[in-house]
C-alpha positions, 0 to 999 in steps of 0.5 A, spaced: 604 411 071 603 417 077 600 415 084 599 418 090 601 413 095 608 413 097 613 409 092 616 403 094 622 404 096 629 398 092 635 399 095 641 396 091 646 395 098 652 392 093 656 388 096 661 390 093 664 387 086 658 383 086 657 387 079 653 393 082 657 399 078 655 394 072 648 393 074 646 401 075 649 402 069 644 398 065 638 401 070 641 408 068 641 405 060 633 403 061 631 409 065 626 412 060 623 406 058 622 405 065 620 411 067 614 410 063 612 405 068 613 409 074 620 408 076 624 412 077 632 411 079 635 416 083 643 419 080 648 415 083 653 422 084 646 426 088 646 420 092 652 419 094 652 426 095 646 427 099 645 421 103 651 416 104 657 421 105 653 427 109 649 421 112 653 414 114 659 416 114 662 417 121 666 424 119 660 427 119 658 430 125 652 429 129 650 437 127 652 436 120 648 429 120 641 432 123 642 438 118 643 432 113 638 428 115 633 434 113 635 436 107 636 428 104 628 427 106 626 433 102 631 431 096 627 425 096 621 428 097 622 431 091 625 426 087 618 421 089 613 426 086 610 421 081 613 415 082 611 408 084 618 406 085 624 409 087 631 405 086 637 408 089 643 403 088 650 406 092 654 399 093 658 404 099 651 405 103 653 398 107 661 401 108 668 400 104 673 396 102 678 399 107 674 397 113 673 390 110 680 387 110 682 392 115 677 388 120 677 381 116 669 381 117 664 383 112 662 391 113 662 392 120 659 399 120 652 396 116 647 394 121 650 403 123 649 405 118 643 402 115 639 404 121 640 410 119 637 409 112 631 407 115 629 412 119 631 416 113 626 411 108 621 412 114 614 408 112 614 407 105 615 400 103 623 398 102 626 392 099 633 391 099 638 387 095 645 385 096 650 381 091 654 376 095 660 371 092 664 365 095 669 369 100 676 367 097 674 370 090 670 376 094 676 378 098 681 376 093 677 381 089 677 386 094 685 386 095 686 386 088 680 393 087 683 396 094 691 396 090 690 399 084 685 404 087 690 405 091 685 404 097 689 398 102 695 404 105 697 399 111 694 392 108 698 387 104 695 381 101 699 377 106 696 381 112 690 380 109 689 374 108 691 372 116 686 377 118 681 374 113 682 366 115 683 368 123 676 371 123 673 367 117 667 372 116 660 370 114 655 373 109 649 371 114 651 375 120 652 382 115 644 379 112 643 379 120 646 386 121 641 388 115 635 386 117 636 388 124 637 395 122 631 395 118 625 392 120 621 394 116 625 391 110 625 385 106 631 383 102 633 379 095 639 376 095 643 374 089 649 370 087 654 374 083 654 367 078 646 368 079 647 375 077 652 374 070 649 368 069 642 372 068 643 379 068 636 382 066 632 378 070 636 381 077 634 388 073 627 387 073 627 385 080 629 390 082 626 396 078 619 391 079 617 389 073 614 383 072 619 377 069 621 377 062 621 385 061 625 388 055 632 390 058 637 393 053 644 390 056 650 393 052 655 396 058 660 391 059 660 387 065 666 388 069 673 390 068 677 384 067 682 382 073 688 383 075 694 377 075 697 375 082 704 379 077 700 385 076 698 386 084 705 385 085 708 391 081 703 395 084 705 393 091 712 395 089 711 401 085 706 404 092 712 402 096 718 406 092 714 411 089 707 412 093 700 411 092 699 416 087 703 414 082 702 407 083 696 409 080 698 412 075 702 406 073 696 401 074 693 401 066 701 400 064 702 394 069 695 391 068 697 391 060 704 388 061 701 383 065 694 380 064 691 375 066 692 369 062 696 362 062 703 366 063 701 370 069 695 366 073 688 371 076 691 373 083 689 370 089 689 371 097 688 364 097 692 356 096 688 351 094 685 348 101 684 355 103 680 358 098 676 350 098 674 351 106 673 358 105 668 356 099 665 349 104 663 357 109 659 359 103 655 354 101 654 354 109 651 361 108 647 360 103 643 354 105 642 359 112 640 365 108 635 361 105 631 360 112 632 367 115 625 369 115 624 376 110 631 373 106 629 371 099 635 367 096 635 368 088 637 362 084 640 363 077 633 359 074 629 364 078 632 370 075 633 367 068 
């Protein structure tokens, strides 16, 4: 479905631990069929090499970003040739796990990063997509992932929980920052549980195909989460032997202490604080449903 008009751009921003990697894998598995409909999914490794790292990370100096922006525009123009829709999927575009855990804020650099990305995309029609989940489960999942990959070098479960509870971060603040930074964009938000119940619907929205379009879903949805005992063991190895040893030991520790009745799932929260954070999430969903340029998609709409 070739076209001479500037292609629409769909940007899946994550968030992390909301099924982003899995959605990318499903779209990649269906890329040939989507390509016949004029949809081009950009290779995520190349997106990270050409856009995310050189343009959006602070480590690149100003002159380097200017050159990276020029190269990125040329690359996007070449990729867009003949496409009706470009799909960019990289949860790292709004920031990383470490900054969230360290600051007790939901992607504090997202506004700056999205301003840069919006300028790069120019006058193309842009749709942003964001997956979210309840703050108690989201924070616990981020902490477990940081421990697993060795990203939380100074943060501990206790320090993260204390900082998070002090700040009580809200999804509404992140969404408002994204909309301010990308005034040409609309934003679709779905709940993590809605995605797990209707993955094909989420894929069709991302690629811009009609509801009910067949999607082949073969990829495993997600890695099984870690138990509280496994987290404790990984942290013990990290303290005694360092992060590389902890990363190497993680698969064996996961196998020895699998989530289940014997080893409950890891969580940062007791029942009372978990309930309070879940109430924050309900309030966020209600507020997001009223925000201009935001479409909050339910499980029923995705199905």
